[in-house]
C-alpha positions in Angstrom: 149.3 135.6 80.2 150.0 133.5 77.1 148.2 136.1 75.0 150.0 139.2 76.3 153.5 137.6 76.7 155.8 138.3 73.8 157.5 135.3 72.3 159.3 134.7 69.0 157.2 132.1 67.4 159.5 131.6 64.4 162.2 129.8 66.5 162.0 126.4 68.2 162.6 127.9 71.6 159.9 130.5 71.1 157.4 127.9 70.0 158.2 125.8 73.1 157.9 128.9 75.3 154.5 129.8 73.9 153.3 126.2 74.3 154.3 126.3 78.0 152.3 129.6 78.4 149.3 127.9 76.9 149.6 124.9 79.1 149.8 127.0 82.3 146.8 129.0 81.2 144.8 125.9 80.5 145.8 124.4 83.9 144.7 127.6 85.6 141.3 127.5 83.8 140.8 123.8 84.7 141.5 124.5 88.3 138.9 127.3 88.4 136.4 125.0 86.7 137.0 122.2 89.2 136.6 124.5 92.1 133.3 125.8 90.6 132.0 122.3 90.1 132.9 121.3 93.6 131.0 124.4 94.9 128.0 123.7 92.7 127.8 120.0 93.8 127.9 121.0 97.4 125.0 123.4 96.9 122.9 120.8 95.1 123.6 118.3 97.9 122.2 120.9 100.3 119.0 121.2 98.3 119.7 124.4 96.3 118.7 124.5 92.6 121.2 126.4 90.5 119.5 126.8 87.2 116.3 128.2 85.8 113.4 126.3 87.5 111.1 124.3 85.3 107.6 125.3 84.1 105.3 125.9 87.0 108.0 127.6 89.2 109.5 131.1 89.3 112.6 132.4 91.0 111.6 135.7 92.8 115.3 136.6 93.5 117.1 135.9 90.2 120.0 138.3 90.8 120.8 136.9 94.3 123.1 134.1 95.4 121.7 130.6 94.9 121.3 130.2 98.7 119.0 133.3 98.8 116.8 132.3 95.8 113.1 132.3 96.4 111.5 129.7 94.1 107.7 129.9 94.2 104.9 128.0 92.5 103.3 130.1 89.8 99.7 130.0 88.5 100.9 127.6 85.8 102.2 125.4 88.6 98.8 125.3 90.2 97.3 124.1 87.0 100.0 121.5 86.5 99.2 120.3 90.0 95.7 119.6 88.8 97.2 117.8 85.8 99.2 115.5 88.1 95.9 114.6 89.9 94.1 114.0 86.6 96.8 111.6 85.5 97.1 109.9 88.8 93.4 109.1 88.8 93.5 108.1 85.1 90.8 110.7 84.4 92.2 111.9 81.1 94.9 110.9 78.6 97.9 113.2 78.1 96.4 114.6 74.9 93.2 115.5 76.8 95.1 117.0 79.7 97.1 119.2 77.2 93.9 120.5 75.7 92.5 121.3 79.2 95.7 123.0 80.2 95.8 125.1 77.1 92.2 126.3 77.8 93.4 127.2 81.3 96.2 129.4 79.9 99.1 126.9 80.2 101.1 126.8 76.9 102.3 123.2 76.8 102.4 120.3 74.3 102.1 116.6 74.9 105.8 115.9 74.7 106.6 118.5 77.3 103.8 117.3 79.5 105.3 113.9 79.5 108.6 115.4 80.5 106.9 117.2 83.4 105.3 114.0 84.7 108.8 112.3 84.7 110.7 115.2 86.3 111.4 114.4 90.0 111.8 118.2 90.6 108.0 118.3 90.9 108.0 116.0 94.0 110.8 118.0 95.7 113.8 115.9 94.5 116.9 117.3 92.7 118.8 115.3 90.1 121.5 116.6 87.8 124.2 115.5 85.5 126.7 117.0 87.9 125.8 114.2 90.4 125.0 111.2 88.3 123.1 108.6 90.3 122.5 110.9 93.2 119.1 112.3 94.4 118.7 115.0 97.0 115.7 116.7 98.6 115.3 120.3 97.4 114.3 123.3 99.4 111.4 124.2 97.0 107.8 123.3 97.6 106.7 120.2 95.6 103.5 120.0 93.5 102.9 116.3 94.5 104.3 113.9 97.1 107.1 111.5 96.4 104.8 108.6 96.9 102.4 110.0 94.2 105.3 110.7 91.8 106.5 107.1 92.2 103.0 105.7 91.7 102.5 107.9 88.6 105.7 106.8 86.9 105.1 103.1 87.9 101.8 103.4 86.0 103.6 104.9 83.0 106.2 102.1 83.1 103.6 99.3 83.1 101.6 100.8 80.2 102.1 99.5 76.7 104.7 101.9 75.2 102.5 102.6 72.1 99.2 103.0 74.0 99.1 106.8 73.9 101.0 107.3 70.7 98.4 105.2 68.8 95.3 107.1 70.1 92.8 107.4 67.3 89.1 108.3 67.8 88.3 106.5 64.5 89.6 103.2 65.9 88.3 103.0 69.5 88.6 99.2 69.7 92.3 99.2 68.9 94.5 97.9 71.7 91.4 96.5 73.5 90.0 93.9 71.2 92.3 90.8 70.7 92.8 88.4 67.9 91.1 85.0 68.8 94.0 83.1 67.1 97.1 84.7 68.5 95.7 86.6 71.5 97.4 89.9 70.4 95.6 93.3 70.3 94.3 94.4 67.0 96.0 97.4 65.5 94.5 99.7 62.8 95.3 101.8 59.8 93.7 104.3 57.4 93.4 103.9 53.6 93.7 107.6 52.8 92.6 107.2 49.2 89.3 105.8 50.3 89.2 107.6 53.7 88.4 104.3 55.3 89.7 102.7 58.5 90.5 99.1 59.1 91.4 96.8 62.0 94.1 94.1 61.5 96.1 91.7 63.6 99.7 92.4 64.2 100.7 88.8 63.4 101.5 88.5 59.7 98.8 86.5 57.8 96.6 86.0 60.9 93.2 87.5 60.3 93.7 90.0 57.5 91.7 93.1 57.8 88.3 94.1 59.0 86.4 97.3 58.0 86.2 99.5 61.0 82.7 100.9 60.1 81.2 97.5 59.8 82.8 96.3 63.1 81.6 99.5 64.9 78.0 99.2 63.6 77.8 95.5 64.7 79.4 96.3 68.0 76.7 98.9 68.7 74.2 96.1 68.2 76.0 94.2 70.9 76.0 97.2 73.2 72.2 97.5 72.8 71.9 94.2 74.6 73.2 95.9 77.8 71.1 99.1 77.5 68.6 99.8 80.3 65.0 99.4 79.3 62.6 102.3 80.3 60.4 99.9 82.3 63.4 99.1 84.6 64.6 102.6 85.3 62.5 103.3 88.4 63.4 100.0 89.9 67.1 100.3 89.3 67.0 103.9 90.6 65.4 102.7 93.9 68.0 100.0 94.2 70.9 102.4 93.6 69.5 104.9 96.1 69.1 102.2 98.8 72.6 100.8 98.2 74.2 104.2 98.4 72.3 105.0 101.6 73.6 101.7 103.2 77.2 102.5 102.1 76.8 106.0 103.4 76.2 104.7 106.9 79.7 103.5 107.1 81.0 106.7 105.5 79.0 108.7 108.1 80.8 106.9 110.9 84.2 107.7 109.2 83.0 111.3 108.8 82.3 111.6 112.5 85.7 110.2 113.4 87.4 112.6 111.1 85.5 115.5 112.5 86.6 114.5 116.0 90.2 114.3 115.0 89.9 117.7 113.3 88.5 119.3 116.4 91.4 117.9 118.5 94.0 119.2 116.1 92.4 122.7 116.1 92.5 122.7 119.9 96.2 121.7 119.8 96.9 124.5 117.4 95.1 127.0 119.5 97.0 125.9 122.6 100.4 126.1 121.0 99.6 129.5 119.6 98.6 130.7 123.1 101.8 129.3 124.6 103.9 131.0 121.9 102.1 134.3 122.5 102.9 134.3 126.2 106.5 133.2 125.7 106.3 129.7 127.1 107.8 128.1 123.9 110.5 129.2 121.5 109.9 130.2 117.9 111.6 127.0 116.6 109.2 124.7 118.6 106.2 126.8 117.6 107.1 126.7 113.9 107.7 123.0 113.9 104.5 121.9 115.6 102.2 124.6 114.1 103.3 123.6 110.6 102.6 119.9 111.4 99.1 120.7 112.8 98.2 122.9 109.9 99.2 120.3 107.3 97.2 117.6 109.2 94.1 119.9 109.4 94.3 120.7 105.7 94.5 117.0 104.8 91.5 116.2 106.9 89.5 119.1 105.4 90.4 117.9 101.9 89.0 114.4 102.8 85.8 115.9 104.2 85.3 118.1 101.2 85.8 115.2 98.7 83.7 112.7 100.5 80.6 114.7 101.5 77.7 114.3 99.1 74.3 116.1 99.2 71.0 114.4 98.2 70.8 116.7 95.2 74.2 115.6 94.0 73.3 111.9 94.6 70.1 112.3 92.6 72.0 114.1 89.8 74.7 111.4 89.6 72.1 108.5 89.6 70.1 110.2 86.8 73.2 110.8 84.8 74.3 107.2 85.2 70.8 105.9 84.2 70.7 108.1 81.2 74.1 106.7 80.1 72.8 103.1 80.6 69.8 103.9 78.5 71.9 105.0 75.5 75.2 103.1 75.7 75.4 102.6 71.9 74.8 106.3 71.3 77.3 107.6 73.9 80.0 105.1 72.8 80.3 106.9 69.5 80.8 110.3 71.1 83.6 109.3 73.5 87.2 110.0 73.0 89.7 107.2 72.5 90.8 107.3 76.1 87.3 107.4 77.4 86.4 104.4 75.3 89.2 102.4 76.7 88.1 103.1 80.2 84.4 102.3 79.3 85.3 99.0 77.6 87.4 97.9 80.5 84.4 98.6 82.8 81.9 96.7 80.6 84.2 93.8 79.6 86.8 93.4 82.4 88.7 90.6 80.7 88.5 92.1 77.2 87.0 91.1 73.9 88.2 88.7 71.2 87.5 88.9 67.5 87.1 85.6 65.6 87.8 86.0 61.9 86.5 82.5 61.0 83.0 83.1 62.5 83.1 86.9 62.1 82.0 87.5 65.7 83.2 88.9 69.0 83.3 86.9 72.3 84.0 87.7 75.9 84.5 85.6 79.0 83.2 88.2 81.5 80.7 91.1 81.5 80.4 93.6 84.3 77.9 92.2 86.8 75.7 95.3 86.7 75.4 95.4 82.9 75.0 91.6 82.8 72.1 91.9 85.2 70.5 94.6 83.0 70.8 92.3 80.0 69.3 89.4 81.9 66.3 91.4 83.1 65.8 92.9 79.6 65.9 89.4 78.0 63.5 88.1 80.6 61.0 90.9 79.7 61.3 90.0 76.1 61.3 86.3 76.6 64.7 85.8 75.1 67.1 83.2 76.5 70.5 84.3 77.6 73.3 83.5 75.1 77.0 83.0 75.8 78.2 84.5 72.5 78.0 88.1 71.3 77.1 87.5 67.6 78.3 89.9 64.9 76.2 89.4 61.8 78.1 91.5 59.2 79.8 89.6 56.4 83.5 89.1 56.5 85.8 91.3 54.4 
């Protein structure tokens, strides 16, 4: 109206009239915007997503109204579902997950993956700037449960904020080994001119620097103390097989219980399908209970599939574990940073401390299995057990 209406802009009255036209037009536009926002908020509260769905999802009815949209999980979404499981189980770091996803055809980087892990959309929850502070359950199918999403992000919140940013395969002891003086984790750096890596304490003037290659070589000597001697392999193998068989007895009991519950659920599903077929129950009741039974059956089948182990798998796993124990110092070098962190926490549950004064590493606790291996090995060699892990390289 203000555009098409003729006014004389060279007079005071004309300028005032034109300003009035502009004000009415702006007021009309604001009213339309407010009505649109109200409608959008109402739809979000009802569980409808109004924008392009995130990676892993696809809208099959783009040109329909939002209430008719059909948002489905894509092949990328199925791979992201695996990524959530990997991260929940602490199997891989974000960097390793990105590499695995890329090999599976999912084009994603580490920053974007972090955003995916923190996006509540993937657990079926809608959040938007339109409704600050509000969360609503969406109508789309989630990739993980809300409980898993909360657990995943609780893990992320409790981690050191620099833990993953500082991953470096050349400095595997960083973040794990502590300074004996100030009890803070050692950081590290590279002297690019010499292409050498060093460890250092974060506290200024505390322990100075320590050549990474020297520390790694001497740490490998420490690891050799916990390597399995060939003469003990068969004995340890027999013990592991026996222990697993004893534990499996309890698992077998649980397996039978699950199988019984599974049979009962299948019978219930068969009965409700029969009653629906002959018209005894309505479509709504059938849909409600059949969905419930199917979900419970799928959950039990997943438990059965993950817990059943064959003898061949058991033997393979034991042999693989024994091979690792025979060559700990060798395998340690070939691990990624994240794998090293997991291994070190397994071997030394309470961590390691580096003492600059004596140029040695100490620990207050060793994993009971590896401690037993070390004790048996020393007994065979006639060596008395020591409380300190001595590092013999000269200080820098």
